[in-house]
C-alpha positions, 0 to 999 in steps of 0.5 A, a space after each residue: 352791385 347793379 347790372 345794367 345794359 346799353 345798346 348804342 346805335 351808330 351810323 355804322 354799327 350797333 353795340 352792346 355793353 353789359 356791365 356791373 356798376 360799383 364805386 370803382 366804375 363799370 366792370 364789363 360783363 358782355 360786349 357785342 358789336 355788329 355792323 348794320 350801316 344805318 347811315 348807308 346812302 344817308 348823306 344824300 337825303 338825310 333820310 333813314 331807309 326802311 331796309 337799314 332801320 329794320 336790320 338795325 332794329 333786328 340787332 337791337 332786339 337781339 342785343 336786348 335779349 342777350 342783355 336779359 340773358 346776361 342778367 341785366 336789370 335794366 337797359 337803355 338804348 341810345 343813338 347818335 349821328 345818323 339818328 340825331 341828323 335824320 329828317 325822319 327819326 321817328 321811323 327808328 324810334 317807333 321801330 325800336 319801341 315796337 320791337 323792344 318796348 324800350 324808348 330810344 334816347 337820341 343824344 346830341 354831339 355835345 353829350 356824345 363828346 362828354 360821354 366819351 371823355 368820361 368813358 375813357 377816364 374810367 380807366 384808372 391808368 388814365 387818371 390825372 393824365 392830360 388826354 385828347 380823345 378822338 372818337 371816330 364814328 360812322 357819322 361824326 368825330 368827337 375831339 375832347 381834351 382834358 386832365 380832370 373831371 371835366 374837359 377843357 375842350 370838346 367838339 363834335 365834327 360832322 366827319 365820320 368814316 361812313 360819311 367821309 366814304 360816301 363823300 370821298 367815294 374812292 375807286 377800287 383800288 383808290 387813286 392817289 389823287 383820291 387819297 389827297 382829296 380825302 386828306 385835304 377834306 380832313 384837314 380843312 375841318 380840323 383847321 376851321 373847327 378844332 385847331 383854333 381852340 385845341 392848338 393853344 391848349 396843347 402849346 399852353 400845357 406843352 410839358 404835360 405830354 398829352 396822350 391821344 386816345 382813340 376810342 371807336 370801332 375803327 380804332 379797335 380794328 386798327 389795334 387788331 390789325 396791328 396785332 394780327 388778331 383774328 378774335 377780339 382780345 380785350 387785354 391786348 387791345 386796351 391800352 395798346 399804343 401804336 406809333 404814328 409812323 406805323 399808322 401812316 405806313 398802314 394807311 398808305 398800304 390800304 390806300 393802295 390795295 383793292 377792296 378784295 385784298 383789304 378783306 383778306 387782311 388779318 384783324 380787319 373784318 371783311 364787312 369794314 374793309 371799305 370804311 377802314 380807308 376813311 376811318 384810319 385817314 382821320 386818325 392818321 391826319 389827326 395824328 400828324 396835324 397835331 404832331 402826336 407821336 402815337 395813338 393809344 387804344 381805349 376800349 372804355 367808350 361812351 357806353 361806359 359813361 351811359 351806364 355810369 349815368 344811368 337814369 334813376 328811373 330806367 326801363 326793364 328790357 322787353 318791359 
């Protein structure tokens, strides 16, 4: 049973998964997440800053060392929205190689969506169930629908919690008109890019009881706030279902609070107290737009698929 690792560089945070691979899938051994905000101030220039790259690569190198200590035989490093949208991705690619000796795979939005789908479907509790997956990241959101090995529908939207926060730029505390404008922006993207293809699919299989799955840092934090957790609890979070009404109430509360007040909420990491506004807004609007009764949290992200589909000629951490 090989033990493999993947470091995932997102727009908001860097994540590590070390797992044992078997016929049954991925058995997680070690998971880490650290916010480095690679996409800070990115959407004005679409250029990665040296400061954000340095902090991100420092975290990548630390996670690579942790992977080795955890017994990982091979490691891959992937990057998503900010890296693929950047005008200067070579800054990140060269810095990762210099710090770790590893190559960086910048994956497409389509690959990100497919991996999110395949990662979630490694959960045996979801086999055969019709799923709509909303993977809300920092720079993009992937919406995928299917009930078998391959999805019926997938799309990567230029809509993420960091990108939307920079666009919405809410006051402290946010004003009612700012929430309305933020919601309208999300609705517009859903109407133009998702509804024309997803709505007919949902209606055609109306009796199949589609489940909306949330798999992202925002979804995990939403689960932690719902349960009042101060520490990550995989058993309690993975598979947790939260009613749409409860998410709406929480969203209304957060959009009335100051940043300082949000930083004191149990389960909400203080460094995420700004982006939780827009991340939660995306999930709430998606729930209500397609009339889903609840959101189910999945901790089986695209990183699970990245391990399951590991290149046959991978690299050794630090090699």
